N, CA, C and O atoms as a Tinker XYZ file with bonds, in Angstrom:
   480  protein
     1  N      3.576000   -9.253000    0.074000    73     2
     2  CA     4.411000  -10.142000    0.853000    64     1     3
     3  C      4.352000  -10.295000    2.359000    63     2     4     5
     4  O      4.438000  -11.283000    3.089000    81     3
     5  N      4.138000   -8.703000    2.646000    73     3     6
     6  CA     3.701000   -8.832000    4.391000    64     5     7
     7  C      2.907000   -9.404000    4.914000    63     6     8     9
     8  O      2.995000  -10.012000    5.981000    81     7
     9  N      1.668000   -9.237000    3.953000    73     7    10
    10  CA     0.152000  -10.405000    4.460000    64     9    11
    11  C      0.744000  -11.763000    4.227000    63    10    12    13
    12  O      0.595000  -12.651000    5.067000    81    11
    13  N      1.440000  -11.960000    3.068000    73    11    14
    14  CA     1.576000  -13.683000    3.345000    64    13    15
    15  C      2.235000  -13.937000    3.993000    63    14    16    17
    16  O      1.923000  -15.090000    4.288000    81    15
    17  N      3.437000  -13.556000    4.777000    73    15    18
    18  CA     3.917000  -13.693000    5.891000    64    17    19
    19  C      2.998000  -13.806000    7.023000    63    18    20    21
    20  O      2.884000  -14.823000    7.707000    81    19
    21  N      2.462000  -12.912000    7.163000    73    19    22
    22  CA     1.749000  -12.888000    8.652000    64    21    23
    23  C      0.314000  -13.978000    7.904000    63    22    24    25
    24  O     -0.404000  -14.225000    8.873000    81    23
    25  N     -0.123000  -14.459000    7.003000    73    23    26
    26  CA    -0.951000  -15.587000    7.042000    64    25    27
    27  C     -0.329000  -16.935000    7.278000    63    26    28    29
    28  O     -0.990000  -17.906000    7.648000    81    27
    29  N      0.726000  -16.958000    7.094000    73    27    30
    30  CA     1.515000  -18.246000    7.035000    64    29    31
    31  C      1.642000  -18.510000    8.645000    63    30    32    33
    32  O      1.335000  -19.603000    9.121000    81    31
    33  N      2.142000  -17.374000    9.486000    73    31    34
    34  CA     2.077000  -17.141000   10.753000    64    33    35
    35  C      0.884000  -17.549000   11.285000    63    34    36    37
    36  O      0.964000  -18.439000   12.131000    81    35
    37  N     -0.395000  -17.055000   10.959000    73    35    38
    38  CA    -1.444000  -17.097000   11.645000    64    37    39
    39  C     -2.096000  -19.148000   11.267000    63    38    40    41
    40  O     -2.768000  -19.802000   12.065000    81    39
    41  N     -1.608000  -19.643000    9.896000    73    39    42
    42  CA    -2.172000  -20.779000    9.563000    64    41    43
    43  C     -1.286000  -21.829000   10.307000    63    42    44    45
    44  O     -1.725000  -22.979000   10.311000    81    43
    45  N     -0.162000  -21.604000   10.904000    73    43    46
    46  CA     0.683000  -22.371000   11.353000    64    45    47
    47  C      0.712000  -22.313000   12.963000    63    46    48    49
    48  O      1.413000  -23.125000   13.567000    81    47
    49  N     -0.022000  -21.389000   13.631000    73    47    50
    50  CA    -0.169000  -21.071000   14.886000    64    49    51
    51  C     -0.228000  -21.943000   15.566000    63    50    52    53
    52  O      0.387000  -21.796000   16.623000    81    51
    53  N     -0.957000  -23.274000   15.366000    73    51    54
    54  CA    -0.962000  -24.638000   16.411000    64    53    55
    55  C     -0.213000  -25.834000   15.441000    63    54    56    57
    56  O     -0.725000  -26.953000   15.458000    81    55
    57  N      0.726000  -25.652000   14.787000    73    55    58
    58  CA     1.616000  -26.687000   14.221000    64    57    59
    59  C      3.071000  -26.944000   15.046000    63    58    60    61
    60  O      4.088000  -26.276000   15.233000    81    59
    61  N      2.683000  -28.049000   15.364000    73    59    62
    62  CA     3.509000  -28.553000   16.587000    64    61    63
    63  C      4.266000  -29.849000   15.498000    63    62    64    65
    64  O      3.817000  -30.402000   14.494000    81    63
    65  N      5.678000  -30.011000   16.280000    73    63    66
    66  CA     6.217000  -30.990000   15.807000    64    65    67
    67  C      5.707000  -32.400000   15.483000    63    66    68    69
    68  O      4.595000  -32.690000   15.923000    81    67
    69  N      6.354000  -33.276000   14.798000    73    67    70
    70  CA     5.699000  -34.549000   14.463000    64    69    71
    71  C      6.435000  -35.472000   15.322000    63    70    72    73
    72  O      5.988000  -36.592000   15.564000    81    71
    73  N      7.624000  -35.021000   15.827000    73    71    74
    74  CA     8.113000  -36.319000   16.701000    64    73    75
    75  C      8.166000  -35.739000   18.451000    63    74    76    77
    76  O      7.880000  -34.578000   18.742000    81    75
    77  N      8.565000  -36.742000   19.442000    73    75    78
    78  CA     8.710000  -36.038000   20.707000    64    77    79
    79  C      9.712000  -35.411000   20.916000    63    78    80    81
    80  O     10.822000  -35.941000   20.894000    81    79
    81  N      9.475000  -33.885000   21.214000    73    79    82
    82  CA    10.423000  -33.094000   21.545000    64    81    83
    83  C     11.179000  -32.113000   20.287000    63    82    84    85
    84  O     12.153000  -31.370000   20.413000    81    83
    85  N     10.438000  -32.373000   19.171000    73    83    86
    86  CA    10.731000  -31.764000   18.212000    64    85    87
    87  C     10.300000  -30.588000   18.302000    63    86    88    89
    88  O      9.419000  -30.344000   19.127000    81    87
    89  N     10.883000  -29.459000   17.374000    73    87    90
    90  CA    10.487000  -27.787000   17.484000    64    89    91
    91  C      9.174000  -28.046000   16.389000    63    90    92    93
    92  O      8.931000  -28.913000   15.550000    81    91
    93  N      8.514000  -26.886000   16.839000    73    91    94
    94  CA     7.298000  -26.683000   16.296000    64    93    95
    95  C      7.638000  -25.437000   14.973000    63    94    96    97
    96  O      8.791000  -25.125000   14.678000    81    95
    97  N      6.496000  -24.884000   14.341000    73    95    98
    98  CA     6.634000  -23.985000   13.515000    64    97    99
    99  C      7.179000  -22.523000   14.105000    63    98   100   101
   100  O      6.693000  -21.975000   15.095000    81    99
   101  N      8.123000  -22.073000   13.423000    73    99   102
   102  CA     8.784000  -20.912000   14.161000    64   101   103
   103  C      8.202000  -20.073000   13.339000    63   102   104   105
   104  O      8.090000  -20.320000   12.138000    81   103
   105  N      7.622000  -18.624000   14.084000    73   103   106
   106  CA     7.141000  -17.546000   13.873000    64   105   107
   107  C      8.099000  -16.844000   12.478000    63   106   108   109
   108  O      9.289000  -16.715000   12.765000    81   107
   109  N      7.793000  -16.479000   11.327000    73   107   110
   110  CA     8.520000  -15.766000   10.307000    64   109   111
   111  C      8.355000  -14.051000   10.521000    63   110   112   113
   112  O      7.316000  -13.576000   10.979000    81   111
   113  N      9.404000  -13.294000   10.166000    73   111   114
   114  CA     9.527000  -11.556000   10.240000    64   113   115
   115  C     10.017000  -11.294000    8.593000    63   114   116   117
   116  O     10.914000  -11.936000    8.048000    81   115
   117  N      9.440000  -10.509000    8.127000    73   115   118
   118  CA    10.024000   -9.464000    7.240000    64   117   119
   119  C     10.445000   -8.325000    7.447000    63   118   120   121
   120  O      9.742000   -7.535000    8.079000    81   119
   121  N     11.469000   -8.024000    7.053000    73   119   122
   122  CA    12.414000   -6.704000    6.666000    64   121   123
   123  C     12.193000   -6.138000    5.284000    63   122   124   125
   124  O     12.065000   -6.913000    4.337000    81   123
   125  N     12.142000   -4.819000    5.113000    73   123   126
   126  CA    12.079000   -4.260000    4.046000    64   125   127
   127  C     12.827000   -3.171000    3.857000    63   126   128   129
   128  O     12.637000   -2.286000    4.692000    81   127
   129  N     13.842000   -2.888000    2.792000    73   127   130
   130  CA    14.766000   -1.854000    2.473000    64   129   131
   131  C     14.540000   -1.019000    1.165000    63   130   132   133
   132  O     13.646000   -1.239000    0.347000    81   131
   133  N     15.316000   -0.205000    1.105000    73   131   134
   134  CA    14.979000    0.613000   -0.091000    64   133   135
   135  C     15.565000    0.653000   -1.502000    63   134   136   137
   136  O     16.651000    1.175000   -1.251000    81   135
   137  N     15.560000    0.523000   -2.323000    73   135   138
   138  CA    15.861000    0.285000   -3.545000    64   137   139
   139  C     15.658000    1.374000   -4.576000    63   138   140   141
   140  O     14.560000    1.911000   -4.722000    81   139
   141  N     16.940000    1.761000   -5.435000    73   139   142
   142  CA    16.589000    2.706000   -6.196000    64   141   143
   143  C     16.475000    1.982000   -7.590000    63   142   144   145
   144  O     17.091000    1.054000   -8.113000    81   143
   145  N     15.306000    2.891000   -8.017000    73   143   146
   146  CA    15.330000    2.193000   -9.516000    64   145   147
   147  C     16.262000    3.086000  -10.460000    63   146   148   149
   148  O     16.257000    4.267000  -10.114000    81   147
   149  N     16.723000    2.921000  -11.102000    73   147   150
   150  CA    17.877000    3.800000  -12.253000    64   149   151
   151  C     16.837000    4.229000  -13.375000    63   150   152   153
   152  O     16.931000    5.263000  -14.036000    81   151
   153  N     16.017000    3.454000  -13.469000    73   151   154
   154  CA    15.424000    4.029000  -14.998000    64   153   155
   155  C     15.100000    5.071000  -14.595000    63   154   156   157
   156  O     15.684000    6.087000  -14.971000    81   155
   157  N     14.021000    5.108000  -13.671000    73   155   158
   158  CA    13.233000    6.085000  -13.160000    64   157   159
   159  C     13.902000    7.279000  -12.127000    63   158   160   161
   160  O     13.530000    8.447000  -12.010000    81   159
   161  N     14.702000    6.777000  -11.620000    73   159   162
   162  CA    15.381000    7.401000  -10.271000    64   161   163
   163  C     14.907000    7.566000   -8.951000    63   162   164   165
   164  O     15.428000    8.082000   -7.962000    81   163
   165  N     13.354000    6.794000   -9.213000    73   163   166
   166  CA    12.723000    6.698000   -7.679000    64   165   167
   167  C     13.205000    5.888000   -6.963000    63   166   168   169
   168  O     13.953000    5.021000   -7.414000    81   167
   169  N     12.857000    5.983000   -5.519000    73   167   170
   170  CA    13.461000    4.805000   -4.545000    64   169   171
   171  C     12.477000    3.947000   -4.320000    63   170   172   173
   172  O     11.543000    4.555000   -3.798000    81   171
   173  N     12.248000    2.848000   -4.461000    73   171   174
   174  CA    11.127000    1.624000   -4.074000    64   173   175
   175  C     11.610000    1.049000   -2.657000    63   174   176   177
   176  O     12.739000    1.067000   -2.166000    81   175
   177  N     10.468000    0.560000   -2.176000    73   175   178
   178  CA    10.298000   -0.341000   -1.402000    64   177   179
   179  C     10.643000   -1.679000   -1.804000    63   178   180   181
   180  O     10.063000   -1.995000   -2.843000    81   179
   181  N     11.607000   -2.827000   -1.195000    73   179   182
   182  CA    11.737000   -4.031000   -1.510000    64   181   183
   183  C     11.890000   -4.795000   -0.373000    63   182   184   185
   184  O     12.357000   -4.282000    0.644000    81   183
   185  N     11.555000   -5.971000   -0.410000    73   183   186
   186  CA    11.930000   -7.367000    0.838000    64   185   187
   187  C     13.312000   -7.261000    0.771000    63   186   188   189
   188  O     13.716000   -7.474000   -0.372000    81   187
   189  N     14.335000   -6.969000    1.709000    73   187   190
   190  CA    15.349000   -6.825000    1.992000    64   189   191
   191  C     15.675000   -8.489000    2.998000    63   190   192   193
   192  O     16.798000   -8.969000    2.848000    81   191
   193  N     14.785000   -9.168000    3.846000    73   191   194
   194  CA    15.134000  -10.291000    4.226000    64   193   195
   195  C     14.033000  -10.921000    4.622000    63   194   196   197
   196  O     13.398000  -10.003000    5.141000    81   195
   197  N     13.081000  -12.339000    4.767000    73   195   198
   198  CA    12.565000  -12.924000    5.559000    64   197   199
   199  C     13.345000  -13.888000    6.628000    63   198   200   201
   200  O     14.069000  -14.818000    6.273000    81   199
   201  N     13.147000  -13.611000    7.685000    73   199   202
   202  CA    14.037000  -14.564000    8.896000    64   201   203
   203  C     12.866000  -15.131000    9.826000    63   202   204   205
   204  O     11.651000  -14.969000    9.706000    81   203
   205  N     13.437000  -15.696000   10.588000    73   203   206
   206  CA    12.465000  -16.083000   11.709000    64   205   207
   207  C     12.972000  -16.150000   13.010000    63   206   208   209
   208  O     14.052000  -16.517000   13.474000    81   207
   209  N     11.688000  -15.602000   13.602000    73   207   210
   210  CA    11.849000  -15.121000   14.843000    64   209   211
   211  C     12.484000  -16.247000   16.130000    63   210   212   213
   212  O     11.807000  -17.175000   16.572000    81   211
   213  N     13.639000  -15.987000   16.504000    73   211   214
   214  CA    13.871000  -16.774000   17.587000    64   213   215
   215  C     13.789000  -16.722000   18.915000    63   214   216   217
   216  O     14.623000  -17.178000   19.698000    81   215
   217  N     12.294000  -15.896000   19.315000    73   215   218
   218  CA    12.023000  -16.370000   20.840000    64   217   219
   219  C     11.519000  -17.638000   20.989000    63   218   220   221
   220  O     11.139000  -18.435000   20.131000    81   219
   221  N     11.571000  -17.744000   22.422000    73   219   222
   222  CA    11.518000  -19.338000   22.804000    64   221   223
   223  C      9.975000  -19.590000   22.298000    63   222   224   225
   224  O      9.126000  -18.763000   21.966000    81   223
   225  N      9.920000  -20.840000   22.347000    73   223   226
   226  CA     8.735000  -21.571000   22.288000    64   225   227
   227  C      7.699000  -21.810000   23.869000    63   226   228   229
   228  O      8.183000  -22.107000   24.961000    81   227
   229  N      6.421000  -21.615000   23.622000    73   227   230
   230  CA     5.486000  -21.874000   24.638000    64   229   231
   231  C      5.715000  -23.390000   25.006000    63   230   232   233
   232  O      6.184000  -24.178000   24.184000    81   231
   233  N      5.329000  -23.788000   26.398000    73   231   234
   234  CA     5.177000  -25.196000   26.294000    64   233   235
   235  C      3.810000  -25.466000   26.862000    63   234   236   237
   236  O      3.563000  -24.790000   27.860000    81   235
   237  N      2.693000  -26.434000   26.400000    73   235   238
   238  CA     1.622000  -26.686000   26.609000    64   237   239
   239  C      1.321000  -28.242000   27.083000    63   238   240   241
   240  O      1.786000  -29.066000   26.296000    81   239
   241  N      0.743000  -28.705000   28.038000    73   239   242
   242  CA     0.091000  -29.800000   28.760000    64   241   243
   243  C     -0.662000  -30.646000   27.753000    63   242   244   245
   244  O     -1.865000  -30.446000   27.583000    81   243
   245  N     -0.050000  -31.527000   27.117000    73   243   246
   246  CA    -0.977000  -32.513000   26.020000    64   245   247
   247  C     -0.317000  -33.844000   25.907000    63   246   248   249
   248  O      0.486000  -34.159000   25.028000    81   247
   249  N     -0.725000  -34.572000   26.859000    73   247   250
   250  CA     0.108000  -35.969000   26.850000    64   249   251
   251  C     -0.125000  -36.659000   25.467000    63   250   252   253
   252  O      0.792000  -37.160000   24.817000    81   251
   253  N     -1.313000  -36.643000   25.112000    73   251   254
   254  CA    -1.436000  -37.338000   23.984000    64   253   255
   255  C     -1.143000  -37.014000   22.505000    63   254   256   257
   256  O     -1.441000  -37.786000   21.594000    81   255
   257  N     -0.543000  -35.830000   22.327000    73   255   258
   258  CA    -0.115000  -35.148000   21.460000    64   257   259
   259  C      1.229000  -36.011000   20.834000    63   258   260   261
   260  O      2.131000  -36.396000   21.578000    81   259
   261  N      1.229000  -36.242000   19.462000    73   259   262
   262  CA     2.999000  -37.091000   19.274000    64   261   263
   263  C      4.025000  -36.570000   19.380000    63   262   264   265
   264  O      5.101000  -37.163000   19.296000    81   263
   265  N      3.873000  -35.275000   19.600000    73   263   266
   266  CA     4.930000  -34.417000   19.760000    64   265   267
   267  C      5.416000  -33.780000   21.235000    63   266   268   269
   268  O      6.159000  -32.841000   21.521000    81   267
   269  N      4.559000  -34.841000   22.122000    73   267   270
   270  CA     5.005000  -34.317000   23.434000    64   269   271
   271  C      6.294000  -35.311000   24.128000    63   270   272   273
   272  O      6.665000  -36.479000   24.006000    81   271
   273  N      6.585000  -34.480000   24.668000    73   271   274
   274  CA     8.116000  -35.266000   25.845000    64   273   275
   275  C      7.723000  -35.916000   26.589000    63   274   276   277
   276  O      6.519000  -35.949000   26.843000    81   275
   277  N      8.709000  -36.738000   27.259000    73   275   278
   278  CA     8.439000  -37.428000   27.979000    64   277   279
   279  C      7.512000  -37.210000   29.247000    63   278   280   281
   280  O      6.827000  -38.109000   29.734000    81   279
   281  N      7.579000  -35.743000   29.786000    73   279   282
   282  CA     6.535000  -35.078000   30.909000    64   281   283
   283  C      5.296000  -34.839000   30.063000    63   282   284   285
   284  O      4.575000  -34.141000   30.777000    81   283
   285  N      4.810000  -35.013000   29.155000    73   283   286
   286  CA     3.724000  -34.896000   28.573000    64   285   287
   287  C      3.619000  -33.457000   27.936000    63   286   288   289
   288  O      2.544000  -33.275000   27.364000    81   287
   289  N      4.432000  -32.472000   27.909000    73   287   290
   290  CA     4.722000  -31.179000   27.077000    64   289   291
   291  C      4.870000  -31.274000   25.757000    63   290   292   293
   292  O      5.339000  -32.284000   25.230000    81   291
   293  N      4.507000  -30.294000   25.138000    73   291   294
   294  CA     4.627000  -30.109000   23.430000    64   293   295
   295  C      4.775000  -28.542000   23.452000    63   294   296   297
   296  O      4.063000  -27.607000   23.819000    81   295
   297  N      6.199000  -28.699000   22.817000    73   295   298
   298  CA     6.441000  -26.963000   22.025000    64   297   299
   299  C      5.352000  -26.690000   21.374000    63   298   300   301
   300  O      4.847000  -27.441000   20.540000    81   299
   301  N      4.855000  -25.438000   21.759000    73   299   302
   302  CA     4.218000  -24.700000   20.816000    64   301   303
   303  C      5.019000  -23.514000   20.183000    63   302   304   305
   304  O      6.057000  -22.968000   20.560000    81   303
   305  N      4.164000  -23.273000   19.037000    73   303   306
   306  CA     5.008000  -22.124000   18.007000    64   305   307
   307  C      5.151000  -20.790000   18.567000    63   306   308   309
   308  O      4.201000  -20.335000   19.204000    81   307
   309  N      5.808000  -20.362000   18.473000    73   307   310
   310  CA     5.931000  -18.671000   19.000000    64   309   311
   311  C      5.252000  -17.554000   18.208000    63   310   312   313
   312  O      5.733000  -16.448000   17.958000    81   311
   313  N      3.805000  -18.126000   17.783000    73   311   314
   314  CA     3.309000  -17.313000   17.495000    64   313   315
   315  C      2.233000  -16.487000   18.367000    63   314   316   317
   316  O      1.489000  -17.172000   19.069000    81   315
   317  N      2.044000  -14.857000   18.402000    73   315   318
   318  CA     1.307000  -14.626000   19.221000    64   317   319
   319  C      0.135000  -14.075000   17.986000    63   318   320   321
   320  O      0.512000  -13.321000   17.088000    81   319
   321  N     -1.299000  -14.553000   18.079000    73   319   322
   322  CA    -2.396000  -14.363000   17.315000    64   321   323
   323  C     -2.782000  -12.489000   17.499000    63   322   324   325
   324  O     -3.073000  -11.632000   16.665000    81   323
   325  N     -2.680000  -12.467000   18.365000    73   323   326
   326  CA    -3.022000  -10.858000   18.956000    64   325   327
   327  C     -2.347000   -9.990000   17.918000    63   326   328   329
   328  O     -2.833000   -9.261000   17.053000    81   327
   329  N     -0.733000  -10.346000   18.331000    73   327   330
   330  CA     0.285000   -9.725000   17.346000    64   329   331
   331  C     -0.343000   -9.810000   16.072000    63   330   332   333
   332  O     -1.017000   -8.872000   15.646000    81   331
   333  N     -0.167000  -10.906000   15.408000    73   331   334
   334  CA    -0.552000  -11.427000   13.865000    64   333   335
   335  C     -1.282000  -10.587000   13.342000    63   334   336   337
   336  O     -1.099000  -10.068000   12.241000    81   335
   337  N     -2.385000  -10.337000   14.273000    73   335   338
   338  CA    -3.907000   -9.856000   13.994000    64   337   339
   339  C     -3.859000   -8.439000   13.692000    63   338   340   341
   340  O     -4.554000   -7.986000   12.783000    81   339
   341  N     -2.744000   -7.371000   14.697000    73   339   342
   342  CA    -2.684000   -6.145000   14.668000    64   341   343
   343  C     -1.335000   -5.917000   13.652000    63   342   344   345
   344  O     -1.148000   -4.782000   13.212000    81   343
   345  N     -0.581000   -6.801000   13.361000    73   343   346
   346  CA     0.128000   -6.530000   11.820000    64   345   347
   347  C     -1.030000   -6.455000   10.623000    63   346   348   349
   348  O     -1.337000   -5.469000    9.953000    81   347
   349  N     -1.514000   -7.652000   10.569000    73   347   350
   350  CA    -2.463000   -7.919000    9.337000    64   349   351
   351  C     -3.325000   -6.677000    9.155000    63   350   352   353
   352  O     -3.564000   -6.275000    8.016000    81   351
   353  N     -3.745000   -6.126000   10.102000    73   351   354
   354  CA    -4.573000   -4.718000   10.293000    64   353   355
   355  C     -3.865000   -3.815000    9.832000    63   354   356   357
   356  O     -4.360000   -3.286000    8.837000    81   355
   357  N     -2.438000   -3.228000   10.304000    73   355   358
   358  CA    -1.285000   -2.524000   10.042000    64   357   359
   359  C     -1.322000   -2.345000    8.484000    63   358   360   361
   360  O     -1.474000   -1.300000    7.852000    81   359
   361  N     -1.127000   -3.755000    7.976000    73   359   362
   362  CA    -0.381000   -3.995000    6.568000    64   361   363
   363  C     -1.547000   -3.575000    5.777000    63   362   364   365
   364  O     -1.332000   -2.772000    4.869000    81   363
   365  N     -2.808000   -4.010000    5.985000    73   363   366
   366  CA    -4.265000   -3.798000    5.215000    64   365   367
   367  C     -4.207000   -2.276000    5.039000    63   366   368   369
   368  O     -4.266000   -1.752000    3.927000    81   367
   369  N     -4.069000   -1.461000    6.396000    73   367   370
   370  CA    -4.241000    0.116000    6.258000    64   369   371
   371  C     -3.110000    0.501000    5.581000    63   370   372   373
   372  O     -3.363000    1.318000    4.696000    81   371
   373  N     -1.934000    0.198000    5.685000    73   371   374
   374  CA    -0.740000    0.816000    4.937000    64   373   375
   375  C     -0.926000    0.535000    3.223000    63   374   376   377
   376  O     -0.589000    1.402000    2.417000    81   375
   377  N     -1.421000   -0.597000    2.853000    73   375   378
   378  CA    -2.059000   -0.724000    1.667000    64   377   379
   379  C     -2.827000    0.345000    0.779000    63   378   380   381
   380  O     -2.554000    1.078000   -0.171000    81   379
   381  N     -4.148000    0.003000    1.730000    73   379   382
   382  CA    -5.230000    1.295000    1.277000    64   381   383
   383  C     -4.664000    2.456000    1.225000    63   382   384   385
   384  O     -4.529000    2.982000    0.120000    81   383
   385  N     -4.249000    3.056000    2.294000    73   383   386
   386  CA    -3.451000    4.310000    1.999000    64   385   387
   387  C     -2.571000    4.673000    0.894000    63   386   388   389
   388  O     -2.631000    5.716000    0.242000    81   387
   389  N     -1.595000    3.533000    0.721000    73   387   390
   390  CA    -0.947000    3.841000   -0.630000    64   389   391
   391  C     -1.907000    3.845000   -1.764000    63   390   392   393
   392  O     -1.778000    4.823000   -2.501000    81   391
   393  N     -2.796000    3.036000   -2.076000    73   391   394
   394  CA    -3.708000    3.413000   -3.080000    64   393   395
   395  C     -4.287000    4.620000   -2.892000    63   394   396   397
   396  O     -4.406000    5.260000   -3.937000    81   395
   397  N     -4.621000    5.059000   -2.077000    73   395   398
   398  CA    -5.431000    6.191000   -2.087000    64   397   399
   399  C     -4.335000    7.397000   -2.624000    63   398   400   401
   400  O     -4.813000    8.138000   -3.483000    81   399
   401  N     -3.202000    7.622000   -2.298000    73   399   402
   402  CA    -2.272000    8.059000   -2.864000    64   401   403
   403  C     -1.974000    8.257000   -4.341000    63   402   404   405
   404  O     -1.958000    9.308000   -4.982000    81   403
   405  N     -1.685000    6.714000   -4.831000    73   403   406
   406  CA    -1.817000    6.664000   -6.173000    64   405   407
   407  C     -3.175000    7.367000   -6.927000    63   406   408   409
   408  O     -3.097000    7.954000   -8.006000    81   407
   409  N     -4.288000    7.213000   -6.240000    73   407   410
   410  CA    -5.623000    7.792000   -7.054000    64   409   411
   411  C     -5.463000    9.212000   -7.108000    63   410   412   413
   412  O     -5.630000    9.946000   -8.082000    81   411
   413  N     -5.047000    9.574000   -5.698000    73   411   414
   414  CA    -5.079000   11.024000   -5.868000    64   413   415
   415  C     -3.947000   11.613000   -7.043000    63   414   416   417
   416  O     -4.127000   12.567000   -7.800000    81   415
   417  N     -2.804000   10.788000   -6.951000    73   415   418
   418  CA    -1.936000   11.408000   -7.676000    64   417   419
   419  C     -2.387000   11.506000   -9.586000    63   418   420   421
   420  O     -2.172000   12.484000  -10.303000    81   419
   421  N     -2.980000   10.300000   -9.979000    73   419   422
   422  CA    -3.534000   10.269000  -10.935000    64   421   423
   423  C     -4.470000   11.104000  -11.300000    63   422   424   425
   424  O     -4.612000   11.385000  -12.490000    81   423
   425  N     -5.509000   11.804000  -10.020000    73   423   426
   426  CA    -6.896000   12.839000  -10.460000    64   425   427
   427  C     -5.866000   14.271000  -10.421000    63   426   428   429
   428  O     -6.239000   15.296000  -10.992000    81   427
   429  N     -4.589000   14.207000   -9.711000    73   427   430
   430  CA    -4.020000   15.706000  -10.084000    64   429   431
   431  C     -3.396000   15.949000  -11.270000    63   430   432   433
   432  O     -3.302000   17.106000  -11.678000    81   431
   433  N     -2.849000   14.808000  -12.029000    73   431   434
   434  CA    -2.141000   14.742000  -13.110000    64   433   435
   435  C     -3.203000   14.674000  -14.655000    63   434   436   437
   436  O     -2.954000   14.939000  -15.831000    81   435
   437  N     -4.366000   14.216000  -13.987000    73   435   438
   438  CA    -5.470000   14.413000  -15.237000    64   437   439
   439  C     -5.908000   15.671000  -15.084000    63   438   440   441
   440  O     -6.229000   16.092000  -16.195000    81   439
   441  N     -6.123000   16.694000  -14.023000    73   439   442
   442  CA    -6.572000   18.242000  -13.869000    64   441   443
   443  C     -5.464000   18.969000  -14.269000    63   442   444   445
   444  O     -5.542000   20.154000  -14.597000    81   443
   445  N     -4.475000   18.353000  -14.262000    73   443   446
   446  CA    -2.996000   19.281000  -14.645000    64   445   447
   447  C     -2.885000   19.395000  -16.219000    63   446   448   449
   448  O     -2.345000   20.366000  -16.748000    81   447
   449  N     -3.603000   18.009000  -17.161000    73   447   450
   450  CA    -3.608000   18.062000  -18.290000    64   449   451
   451  C     -4.762000   18.760000  -19.070000    63   450   452   453
   452  O     -4.728000   19.349000  -20.150000    81   451
   453  N     -5.890000   18.503000  -18.129000    73   451   454
   454  CA    -7.494000   19.400000  -18.260000    64   453   455
   455  C     -6.921000   20.787000  -18.331000    63   454   456   457
   456  O     -7.307000   21.500000  -19.257000    81   455
   457  N     -6.034000   21.268000  -17.458000    73   455   458
   458  CA    -5.566000   22.958000  -17.596000    64   457   459
   459  C     -5.005000   23.201000  -18.577000    63   458   460   461
   460  O     -5.352000   24.236000  -19.145000    81   459
   461  N     -3.799000   22.289000  -19.266000    73   459   462
   462  CA    -3.137000   22.494000  -20.372000    64   461   463
   463  C     -3.621000   22.566000  -21.223000    63   462   464   465
   464  O     -3.250000   23.384000  -22.065000    81   463
   465  N     -4.842000   21.635000  -21.463000    73   463   466
   466  CA    -5.516000   21.893000  -22.734000    64   465   467
   467  C     -6.319000   23.000000  -22.929000    63   466   468   469
   468  O     -6.881000   23.297000  -23.983000    81   467
   469  N     -6.367000   23.759000  -21.610000    73   467   470
   470  CA    -7.381000   25.053000  -21.679000    64   469   471
   471  C     -8.868000   24.351000  -20.957000    63   470   472   473
   472  O     -9.764000   25.151000  -20.684000    81   471
   473  N     -9.027000   23.307000  -20.751000    73   471   474
   474  CA   -10.386000   22.957000  -20.015000    64   473   475
   475  C    -10.490000   23.442000  -18.920000    63   474   476   477
   476  O     -9.623000   24.143000  -18.398000    81   475
   477  N    -11.596000   23.131000  -18.403000    73   475   478
   478  CA   -12.117000   23.807000  -16.996000    64   477   479
   479  C    -11.862000   22.392000  -16.156000    63   478   480
   480  O    -12.110000   22.335000  -14.952000    81   479
């Protein structure tokens, strides 16, 4: 879900409004929270909310754009490409780390079962 939100932000980084003075795409943010799984008793991570970033829009001089105001300025999305790419890299690394933990846990369970069976 985190990567999906980041991808939406990146895809719309240049999406302006369609009429003069209209607002462009507004960056989305995601918040996670803990949720207790009653069946297993484990604490899980779940999406708490998806919100929009209320930081101001940038202005860019482009009098030929259909969204340009009377002075020729267009409101640009409040998406910072460098920040989004850093967030995507962090999300990918977190995902890979979690996969590695699951792999290690499976290997430990398998070794424990082998020891209980009396194998090497």
